[in-house]
Structure formats: structure tokens, C-alpha cells
N, C-alpha and C positions, 0 to 999 in steps of 0.2 A: 430442415432445422439446422441452425448454425452451431457448430461444435466449437467450444472455446479452445484457444491454443493450448498445446501440451507444454506448459511452462517448465516442467521438470526436464524434459528432453532438451528444450531450448537452452536452459541454464547449464545443464550438464555439458552440452556441446561447447558453449562459450567458455566454461571453466576448463575443459579439456584442451581447447585449442589456443586460448589467449591468456587465461589467468589461472594456471594450475596451482599457483601459490596461494590463491584465495579459497581453494576448495574446503579447507578445514573450517573456515569461518562460516561457510554456507551449508555444510554437510548436515547439520542438525535439522535445518528447515527442509532441505531436499529429501531427507529420510521420511518426512511426514507422508502419510497416505494421500491426503488431499491438501493442496495449497490454497489458502485463502487469498483474497485480493491483497490483504495487508502483508502476507508472507511474500508475495511477488514483489511488492514495493520494497520490503526489507532486503530481500536478496538482491534486487536491482541496486539498492544503495550500497550494499556490501561489496558488490562487484565493481560498480562504476563510480561510486562515491558521488560527489557533487560536481562532476566534470561536465555537466550538461550546459550547453550555451544558453543564454537568456532567450533566444528565439525558439530553440527546441523546447525549452521548459514551458514557454508560453503556449506553444502549439499543443504539447502533451497535456497541459493543464486544461485546455478547452475540450479535449477529447477523452477525458477520463470518465469511466463508468464504474460505479460501486454497487455491489449487490446489497440487498437489504441486510444480510448478515454482516457484511463489512461495515456498513453504516452503524449498525448496532454495536459492533466491536469498538469503533471509534468513539461512540458516545459513552460506552462503558469505560473506556480509557479515560475520558474526561471526568467521569464521575469518580472513578477509583483514584485518580491522581489529583483531583480537585483543581483542575485548570480551567481558565476562562475560555469563552468562545474564541477570543483572539489568540490565545496560546495554543489551543487545539488546532485552529486554522493554520497557524505558522508551522506547527509540528508536522501536520500532514499535507501542507501546501494546498490549502483550500481557501475559499473566501469565507469571511465571517458571516456573510448572508447565507451561504450554503449551510453552514453549521446551525445557524438560527432556524432555518427552514426545516432541517432534519430534526432538530429538537422539538419543534411544534408537531411534526408528523409522527415521530416515534416516541413521544413522551410516555404513552400508555404501555408500550412494550418494555420499557426499562424498569417499570415499577413492579 
């Protein structure tokens, strides 16, 4: 069985070695017992910002995987903030088709 990466350790090492000044921004999320996929994305943005090259961004975009709970959190974000599929896709760097497919598949779960 594949074990997921231990993101807390990874992010703590990055913060200790390269970005100690950003620890306060990330500490609340790192103190959580379990990090969700969305927490990992948020911490990554807090540490590295949007400094990713377009080639790296495209590569990572093609290789992302979201758990069912992460998908449901994103769809709840859409519902709570009353944003369109396009706005949700831009916010989480997804395709509009992916959002539409998720909505069809997880509609019953949200109600």
C-alpha cells in the first residue's frame, strides 16, 4: 500500500531551512492534526507564492489528484461563496470541465 507523503515534516523542513520568516503564516495550518489536500495547496501558496514557472504549473496541473473529501470541500466553497464554475476553476486552478464533471458526480452528496 502506498503511504501519502508526510506533508507536515516536508513543510516544516522547508520553513526551517529556507523560509523561517514565513512560519507564522503557516503555523495555524501546520498545527492541525491532519492536513487536507486543500491545506497542502494553501501552505504551498503561502510559502512559494505564485513563483511557479508556466511549464512547471502545467506539469503539476496534469498530475494533481484530489480525494473525494477535497472535491466536496471545493464544491462547498463554491456553494457557500456563490461563485460560478469558471470562478471556482480559476480559484483552484482547475478546468471548467473538471468542475462540471465533479458537480454531476457529487450533486447528491452536497444536499
